[in-house]
C-alpha positions in Angstrom: 66.4 88.2 90.2 69.3 90.8 90.8 72.2 91.1 88.4 75.3 92.7 90.1 77.8 93.7 87.2 81.5 93.8 88.2 83.0 97.7 87.9 83.3 100.6 89.4 82.6 104.0 90.1 81.3 106.0 87.2 83.0 109.4 87.5 86.2 111.2 86.3 89.5 109.4 87.8 92.1 111.6 87.7 95.4 110.8 85.6 97.2 109.5 89.4 94.1 107.4 90.0 94.9 105.7 86.1 91.9 105.1 83.8 90.7 101.9 83.8 90.6 100.4 79.8 87.7 98.8 78.5 88.2 94.7 78.8 88.9 92.8 75.6 89.4 88.7 75.8 93.1 87.8 75.2 92.5 84.0 75.5 94.1 83.9 79.1 91.0 86.2 80.7 89.6 84.1 83.7 85.6 85.6 84.0 83.9 84.5 87.2 80.0 83.7 88.0 78.8 83.9 91.3 75.5 83.2 92.2 72.8 82.4 95.5 69.7 80.9 95.0 66.9 78.4 96.2 67.7 75.1 95.6 66.3 73.0 93.4 67.3 70.6 90.6 68.6 71.6 87.1 70.8 74.6 88.3 74.0 73.5 87.5 73.3 72.3 84.2 71.4 75.0 83.2 74.8 76.9 83.8 76.8 74.3 82.1 75.3 74.2 79.0 75.1 78.4 78.8 79.2 78.3 79.2 79.3 74.9 77.0 76.9 76.2 74.1 78.9 79.4 73.9 82.4 77.4 73.9 83.4 78.7 77.0 86.0 76.7 79.5 85.3 76.0 83.1 88.2 76.5 84.9 86.6 76.3 88.2 83.8 75.3 89.8 82.8 75.4 93.7 79.4 75.6 95.2 77.8 74.4 98.6 74.3 73.9 99.8 72.8 75.6 102.6 70.2 73.1 103.6 69.7 75.5 106.8 68.3 78.5 104.5 67.7 76.1 101.6 69.9 77.8 99.2 72.2 77.0 96.8 75.5 79.2 96.2 78.2 79.3 93.4 81.4 80.0 91.9 82.6 79.0 88.7 85.3 80.4 86.9 85.6 80.5 83.2 87.6 81.6 79.9 86.3 82.8 76.9 89.2 81.7 74.6 89.8 83.6 71.4 85.9 85.5 71.9 85.6 89.0 72.8 83.1 89.5 75.7 81.9 91.4 78.4 80.6 91.2 81.9 77.6 93.1 80.8 76.9 91.4 77.6 77.4 87.8 79.5 75.3 89.3 82.3 72.5 89.9 79.7 72.4 86.7 78.0 72.7 84.7 81.6 69.3 86.7 82.4 66.7 84.1 81.4 68.4 82.0 83.4 68.7 84.0 86.2 64.8 84.8 86.3 64.1 80.9 86.1 65.8 80.2 88.9 65.5 83.3 91.1 69.4 84.0 91.1 71.1 86.8 92.7 74.2 86.8 90.6 77.2 88.7 89.6 79.7 88.1 86.4 83.1 89.4 87.0 85.4 90.4 84.4 89.6 89.7 84.8 90.2 93.2 85.7 91.9 93.3 89.1 90.6 95.2 91.9 91.6 98.2 92.9 91.6 98.7 96.8 91.8 101.9 98.6 93.8 101.3 101.8 92.8 103.3 105.4 95.3 103.4 108.2 96.3 105.3 111.3 99.7 104.9 112.8 100.1 100.9 112.7 102.3 99.9 109.8 102.2 96.4 110.3 99.0 95.0 107.7 100.1 97.7 105.6 103.9 97.0 105.0 102.4 92.9 104.1 99.8 94.6 101.8 102.2 96.3 99.8 104.6 93.5 99.9 102.0 91.5 99.0 101.0 93.6 95.9 104.2 94.3 94.5 105.4 90.6 95.2 101.6 89.6 92.6 100.8 87.7 95.1 97.8 90.1 96.8 95.5 89.2 93.5 94.9 93.2 93.7 96.0 96.7 92.9 96.4 99.1 95.8 95.2 102.0 94.2 96.1 104.8 97.3 96.5 104.5 100.9 94.2 106.9 103.0 94.7 108.0 106.7 93.7 110.4 109.7 97.6 110.6 110.3 100.6 111.4 108.9 102.6 108.6 110.6 102.8 106.6 107.7 102.9 108.7 104.7 106.9 107.8 103.6 105.9 104.1 104.4 103.1 104.3 100.8 104.7 107.1 98.9 108.3 104.7 99.6 106.2 102.1 97.5 105.0 104.6 94.8 101.7 104.8 96.3 99.3 108.2 96.8 99.1 108.6 100.4 96.2 111.1 101.1 95.7 112.7 104.8 92.1 113.0 106.0 92.2 114.0 109.4 89.0 113.6 111.5 87.3 115.1 114.5 84.7 114.4 116.4 82.8 117.8 114.4 84.7 116.8 111.5 83.5 113.2 110.8 80.8 113.8 108.5 83.3 115.9 106.2 85.5 113.4 106.4 83.5 110.8 105.8 82.2 113.0 102.6 85.6 113.2 101.5 86.4 109.1 101.9 83.9 108.6 99.2 84.8 111.3 96.9 88.1 109.8 96.7 86.4 105.9 96.4 84.9 107.2 93.4 88.2 109.5 92.1 90.4 106.6 92.5 87.9 103.7 91.3 88.5 101.9 94.2 86.7 98.6 94.1 87.0 97.5 97.8 88.3 99.8 101.2 90.5 97.7 103.3 90.8 99.3 106.9 94.5 98.1 108.1 94.1 99.0 111.1 92.4 101.8 111.0 91.8 103.5 114.0 88.0 105.0 113.6 84.5 103.8 113.9 83.0 104.9 110.8 79.7 106.0 111.0 76.1 103.8 110.1 75.6 105.7 107.1 79.2 105.2 105.6 78.6 101.3 107.0 75.6 101.0 104.8 77.2 102.2 102.0 80.4 100.8 101.9 78.0 97.5 102.7 80.0 94.4 101.5 82.5 96.2 99.4 84.9 97.4 102.9 87.0 94.6 105.0 88.3 95.2 108.7 91.0 93.8 110.7 89.8 93.0 114.2 93.2 92.2 116.8 91.5 89.0 118.3 90.1 85.7 117.9 86.3 87.3 118.4 84.8 87.5 121.1 88.2 89.1 122.2 89.7 92.5 124.3 87.6 95.4 124.1 89.1 98.9 124.2 93.2 100.2 125.2 96.0 97.6 124.9 94.4 94.5 124.0 97.1 92.4 124.2 98.1 93.2 127.9 94.6 92.2 128.9 95.0 89.0 126.9 98.8 88.8 129.1 96.5 89.5 132.4 94.0 86.9 131.8 96.9 84.1 130.5 95.2 83.6 127.4 96.6 80.6 125.4 95.7 81.5 121.8 96.0 85.0 119.9 94.6 85.5 117.2 92.9 88.3 114.3 89.7 88.8 112.4 89.1 89.8 108.8 85.2 90.3 108.5 83.2 93.4 106.5 81.8 96.3 108.1 78.6 96.5 109.5 77.2 99.0 111.6 77.3 96.8 114.2 81.2 97.7 115.5 83.6 94.8 115.2 80.5 92.1 114.1 80.2 91.9 110.7 79.9 88.3 108.8 83.6 87.1 109.0 85.9 86.4 105.8 88.8 83.9 107.5 90.4 84.0 111.4 94.0 82.9 112.2 95.5 81.8 115.3 98.4 81.4 116.7 99.0 79.2 120.7 101.2 81.0 123.2 101.9 80.3 126.5 103.2 82.1 129.7 106.7 82.9 128.8 105.6 85.3 126.4 105.4 88.8 127.7 103.1 91.9 126.5 105.0 92.9 123.9 106.0 89.3 122.8 102.1 89.1 122.3 101.7 92.3 120.7 104.3 90.7 117.9 101.9 87.3 117.8 99.3 89.1 117.3 100.6 91.0 114.6 101.4 88.8 112.0 98.2 87.1 113.2 96.4 90.2 112.1 98.5 90.6 108.5 98.0 87.2 107.8 94.1 87.5 108.3 93.7 90.4 106.5 95.7 89.8 103.4 93.8 86.4 102.7 90.4 88.1 103.3 91.6 90.7 100.5 92.8 88.0 98.4 89.9 85.7 98.5 87.6 88.8 98.2 89.3 90.3 94.6 89.3 86.6 94.0 85.3 86.4 94.3 85.6 83.6 96.4 83.2 85.3 98.9 79.6 85.0 99.4 77.7 87.1 101.9 75.0 84.8 103.5 73.0 86.8 105.9 75.5 86.9 108.8 77.4 84.9 107.3 80.0 84.2 104.6 80.6 81.2 102.2 84.4 81.5 101.4 85.3 79.0 98.4 89.0 78.8 98.9 
């Protein structure tokens, strides 16, 4: 049995980053239980009885029985009413059930996830995330924007967000990645979002951020690699343009896929028009992937994902 409590890295958060308050139920807080375990009878009954015995109200329940692997994946959202509860306390109480059914589980409290957004020079994905964050539809808080260039400072600061420039060269890459991990801790970031960040992360950093870093790839995978992908697509006369949001792994652009968006195109679109369509696909796929992750709707299944939409 593996238990992972929902929380943030410890350390001294700056006043700019904002302190994270202790969780107290207000009667509307929604908690989420996610888990994976071998398929067998009695799992759902044990979970619902655990929640019912404590007077909790189940507001959403989804499960997927993967008959290929013999595993069950589950997401249950519930409210504790007027009770004061904590994810840590509930996890301790749930441990006996988890041991019985060999569950890998997490209990998440109602705190919004905090994002560290990484960008380079293209601003469409950052602009879209900022819009959704300010509109309250992103389901997360943007804590800080980090970039290897200065180009998007004005966009971030106009939204009231801290912008931190961390230049990267071949010779300074280890130091830059160490600084990134410092910022993850300092701003208590739950998720790192590569919003068209045009640097390849090292294998060590990919392992460190496993399951908590999302990238957007400028094609409906597999696609065109290297410079000017949309010009390559134009030269090949593609009929579909899209984007893929996936978790970051050491295998470049091959991490578990969370979401993909595609648009049908034809011969009338020149390369610039394809770029515009492609950027729309990127923003939509990335924002959905970020929202679903932050709502604890995405469970890793080896090289795949289970997404409870």
